[in-house]
N, C-alpha and C positions, 0 to 999 in steps of 0.2 A: 356236554350233555345238559339237557334242560332239567333242573332240579325237581320240578313237579311231575315229571314223567319217569316211569320205571324202565330199566333195561329189560331185554328179553330174558326168559329163564335159562336159556342155554345158548352158547356160542361155539363156533368152530373156526379154525384157521382157514382163511380164504385161499391161502397159497399165493396171494399177491401182497407184496410188502406194503404198498401204499393203501391197500384196503384193510389189512389187518384182520381182526376178528369180525365175523358176521353171524347173524342168527343161524342156529344150527339147521333149521328147516329151509333156509333160503338156498337157491341155486346160484352158482357162478357160471355164466354163459358168455361165450365170445360174442362180440358185437354183431357179427353176421347172422347170429341166431336170434337177435333182438331187433335189428334194424335192417332195412333195405334202402338203397339209394334210389331216388326217384328223379327222373328227368323228363319233363314234358314241355317242349318248346312252345312258345306263344306264336305259332305260325298262323298267319291269317287274322291276327288280332281277335282271337275268339273271346278273350277277356279284356276288359278295359279298366278294371279296378286295379290301381297301382298300389302295392304294399311296400312297406319299409320296415327295417329292423331298427328300432329305437329304444334304448334303455332296456334291452332284453325283452321287448314286446314287439309283436308284429302288428303294425297299425296301418290303417288306410291313409295313404299320402294325399293331402289336400291338393287340388288342382293348381292352386297358386304356388305350390312348392315344387312343381315339376322342373323348374329351372331350365327352361328352354328345350326340354325334350319334346320331340314331335312323335306322332303315332308310329312312324317308320322305325323309330329307335326301339320300340317295344317288341319288335320282331325278335330281338336278341334276348328278351326276357324269358322266364320260365313260368309255367302255371303251377300254382300250389293250391291245395284244398284244405278245409278244416281238418285238424288232426295231424297235419304234416308238421315236421320240426325243421326249422330253417337254421342253418349255421353259417356264420361268417368265418371262413376258414383261413383267411389271409393275415399276414403280418403279425404272427405271434411274437416275433423277435422284438418288435418295437412297441407293441400295444398289449400290455398285460392288465389293463383296467376295464376294457369294454366287456359287456355281457354279450356272449357270442351266440346264444341259442334263444330262439323264440318259437312259441307254439302258434300255428296258424289258426285263426278263428273265422276268417272270411276268405272265400274263394277269390283269387285274383292273380296278378302277375308280380314277380319280383326279380331283381337282377340275377342273371345266370352266374354271376361271380359267387353266389352263395350255393352251399350244398343243401339239398332237400332230402330229408330222411323220413321214412315212415316205419312205424313199429310193426313187428310181426305179431302173431297170435299170442306170443309169450308175454307181451307188455301192453298194458293200458297206455294209450297215447299220451295222456296227461302225466302219468307216472314216468313214462319214458323221457318226457321233456324235463320233469323235475330231477330225474337222475342225472341227465346230461348237464343240467344247470348246476347241480351240486358239485359234479366233477369240475365244471368250469370255475366255480367259486373257489374250489380247493386247488386250482391251478394245475390240474392233472394234465391238461392238454399242452401245457407249455414245455413239457418234456418230449412231446411228439412232434410231428411235422417234419418237413424237408424243404430243401432249397435255401437260398440266401436269406430269405425273409421268413423262413420257417412256416410254410403253409401246410394246412391239413388236407388230406384227401381221403377217399373211401378206404384205402388200405389201413389207415390209422384207426378207423372205426371197426373194420372187420376184426381186428385183433384186440379190441378194447374189452377188458373184463367187465361184465355187467352183473349187478346183483338183481336177482329175479325172485321176489316173494311170490307166493300163490296169488292168483288173480283176485280172489276175494279180499286178500290183505292189501293188494295194491289199491283196490277201490276204497278200503277203509282209510288208507294213508292219504289218498287224494281228498276224500271227504273231510278229514281232520284238517289238512293244510288249507283247504278252501275256506273252511269255517274260520280258522285263525286269520287268514288273509282278509276276510271280510271285516272282522272285528278291528284288526290293526289298520286296515284301510280307512275305516270310519274315523278312527282317532287321528290318522295322518291328515285326512281331508279337513277335519276340524282345526287342526293346527295350521294347515296351509291357509285356511280362511282367516284365522287370527292374524297370521303374518300379513296377508293382503290388507286387512283392515288397519293394522298398525302402519303399514307403508302409506296407505291413503291418508291416515291421520297425520303422519309426519309431513307429507307433501302439503296438506292443507295448512298446517301450522307454519311451515316455512313461507308458503305463498302469502298468508295473511300478514306475516311480519315484514317481509321484504318489499311488499307492494303497498304498505301503509294502511291496510284494512283494520289493523289494531295497533295501538301503541303498547309495545311490550312492557313499558315501564308502569303502565296503569292497568293493562288488560282490557282497556276500552278503546273504542274508535277515537281518532283524533277529533278535536273540536271543530275544525273547519277543513274543507276540501276545495279543490279547484280543478278545472279541466286540464288534463295533461297536455292537450294539443296533439296527442297521438291516439288514434282510435282504439287500438288494441290495449293501450295502457289505461284508458278511462280516467276516472277521477283519482287524484293523488292528494296527500296532505298539503295544505296551503303553503307551508314553508319549505317543502321539498323542491329540489331542482330536477329538471329533465335535461340531460346533457347527452350529446352523441359520444359514442365510445372513443372517437378520435381525440376528444378533449380530456378523457380520463386515462387512456392507455396508449402506449406506443409499442409497435412490434419490435422485438429484438431478435437478432440473428447471430448471436455469438456461438462459435463452433469449437468443439473439442479438438485440441491439437494432438493428443496422444491416446484418447479413448479410455483413459484410466478412471474417469468419474463413474459414479454409481448410475446404473441404467434404470430409468423410470418408465412407467407406462400410465395410461389414463383409462379408467373404467367408469361406466355410467353409474355404478353403484357406490364406488369409494372415492372417485376423483383421482388425484395424482398419488401413486404409490410406487414403492420399490418393485421392480419387475422380478418375478420368480423365474429364474432361468432353468431350462431343461438341461439335463446332463446326458452325455454320451455314456456308453458302456464302460469307458475307462474313467469316468468321473470328471472329464474335462468339460468346460462350458462350451456350448455350441457357438456362442459369440465370444470372440476374444477382443482384446483392446484394439488390435489393428483394424478389425472390421467396424469399430465404433468411431474411428477418426472421422471428424466432420459432422458428428451428431450435434444437435443443438444443446447449448448449455441452459440450465434452468437454475434460478436463484430462489431462495425462500420468498414467497409473496408473489412470484410470477404466475400469471394465468396461462395454462397450457390447454390447447384445444386440438383434439383429433379432428382434422379438417373433414374427414369422410364420415365421422360419427357424431358430430356436434348435435345433430338432430335428435339423437337418443340420449343426450346428456353426458357424453364422453368428453368431459372437460372439467377443469377445476384449478384452484390455486394450490401451489406446492408449498409444503412446509420444510422441504429438504433440498440440499444441493444435488444436482445430478445432470444427466443428459437424456434427451429423448430423440425419437426418430426424426429425421429431417422432414418427414411428411406431416409433422405437427406444426402448429403455430404457437409462438411464445410471445406473451405481451407483458409489459411492466408498467406500473402506474406512473403517470406524469405529474399528478398532484399530491401534495401532502394531505389533502382533505379526503383521500380515498382509502378506505380500509379494504385490502384485497380479499379478506375472508367474507366481507359483505357481498362482493361481486361473485364469489364462489357460490353462495347460496342463491343469489339473484339469477345468475345465468343458468343454473341447473333446474329452475322451476319449469313445469310444463308450459307456462305462459311464454317463456323465452325460448325454450327448445322448439316449441311449435313455430315460432317466428323464424328460428334458424332453419327449420325444415322448409318453410315457405320461400325463403330467399336463397337457399342453396341451389346449386345447379348440378345437373347430371341425372342419372337413372334413379328413379324413386326407390327409397329404402335400401339401396345397395351401394350406389356410387355417387350419392349426393355429396357435394363439396361446399363447405362454407369458407370461401376465400377471405383472407385478412382484410382486403379493401372493403368488401361487403360488410363484414363484421364491424369494422370501425365506423361505418356510416350509420349503424343502428343506434337508436336512442336508448338510454338507460336512466334509471332512477338514482338520485343522489340525495339522501338525507344529510343533515349536518353530521360532521364526524363523530361527535359524542353519541348521537343516536345510532349511527352505524355500529359503533363499538357496543352499545347496549343491545342492539339486535343480535349481533354476533355472539355476545356472551349468553344471551337468553337461548338462542337456538343451539349453541354448543351444548348447553346443559340439558335442554329438553330432548334433543335428538340423541344424546348419549344414553338417556334412559330408554327411549324407544328402541334404539339399536340393540341395547342389552336384552330387551324383551324379545326382539326378533331373533337374535342370536341364540337365546335360550330355547325358543320354539324350534328353530332349525336343528339345534343339537338333539332335541328330543326326537325329531323325525329321523335324524341320522342314526340314533341309537335303536329306534324301532326297526329301521332297515337292517341294521347289523344283527339284531335279534332274529328277524325274519330269515335272513340267510343262514344263520347258525341253526335255527329250528328246522328248516328244509333239509340241510345237510345231515343233521342228526337223525331225522325221521326216515329219509329215503335210504340212508346207509345202515339203518338198523341199530343205531346207538340207543334208541328208545322205542318202546312198544306202545303204539297208540290204538290198538285194536279195541280195547274195552272203552276207552274214552270216546272213540268215534261212534260206537254204538249208542252212547248216551246223549249225543249231540242233538239238539232240537232242529227241526226242519225250519229253514229260513226261506222267505220269498226271494225270487231272483232280484239281483241288484244290477243296475245299469253299469256301475263301475266296479262290480265285485272282482276281486283278484287282480285289479289294476292298481299300480302304485304311482302316486304322484311323485314327481321329481322336482328338484330345485330348478328354477328357471335358468336356462343357459344365459351366458353373458351377452349373446347376440340373438341367434336363432336356436332352435332345438338342434343339438349336435347329434346327428343321426350316425349310426354305426355303419356307414357305407364308405368309409375311408375318406369322407369329406368332413372338413371342419372349417369354421369361420375364424379368421384371424382377427383378433381384437385390435392388433396394431396394424391398421390398414397401410399397405405399401411400405411397411417398415424395412 
């Protein structure tokens, strides 16, 4: 319950164990009295706006993300209208994290694998969506469904007990929650902007240090520069070397004999980290030692590159022993004068990842591959070893401060999101009474992003709730 809001003056037993007490004047109505199922096939391509359920919102899907679908494919889609409620009814067994309900705000077409519901005269469509969303967050639907993968169908909604306040009260609830979402949305957008600025500052700091734009020991530019001989590297400090990677690194292909080593992965955000394994219902790891035989061994200081995602920065030097997918490349320094951590910072700059993208081969942005022989032919910067160590020490200290600030802002966004979910659940299930508060709220002008919630950026592309996901371990 939200401390600043009061409960209703009187409650009654709902007769439903998981609903508990509800406001005395609210009705409990079966789902078929509140919702109807709607099916309107997209025959003849009457609508061309393609919609998608993403993070609990129905959004217009950009043309570039249609992923090979052709107009004939949309014949199998269904038409939805503003006010409709879309539900992803599949795979409750394996996915208890996705937000399954979205309110349609634009007429368009969406996959027929989803259910489309419309409220009856008993429910305001926005309140109806909020109610189903609250049930979803409370995991009510995971006790329903049928089939091996526990899919929902209309029968589950027909029998669903629904709380129905008077229509005027539904309007007050919607008004209150919309006002709260606007305020929290503004705060969250401000924090997201701060995160973006911090990320940009961090990238600029790293770029200046590893490309010699500033001497981290003095905070000033170096006294003299020279042409690097490489157009995209430009001028470099006079005493720095430009060496091809094949003189600095060698590819290693040591393989695990028993698969018992720690499994590692590579992220564009964190570099090389321990892989968080998914668990089966019995608590067993989906990957076992036998399936990891032949994976590549990694030693501390080794550079690991995800061949297919090098262009977005999925590479880095490891600080731990472990094994990685055979689809990764592993390199080890050849010279004593190379600090692996310096290469970690250097190769993850936009300057170098941009070059990796240019020289990679394959389909742009999805199947680009940076093969080891191509990588080893590329030039790199090599300051004297003491300077490499000074740069690494400086960047480790500075980026740790920036990362802490970013983590703090992200945690604040996460807490706001948790508060929002709890607030919606408490309000639409009658735990708190917002009628008087709603009456006193000031009118606000429309906002372009009102009631839309910014999400953390996905590790590759937006992970849309269409049963599709992007594997960060390409071809693992």
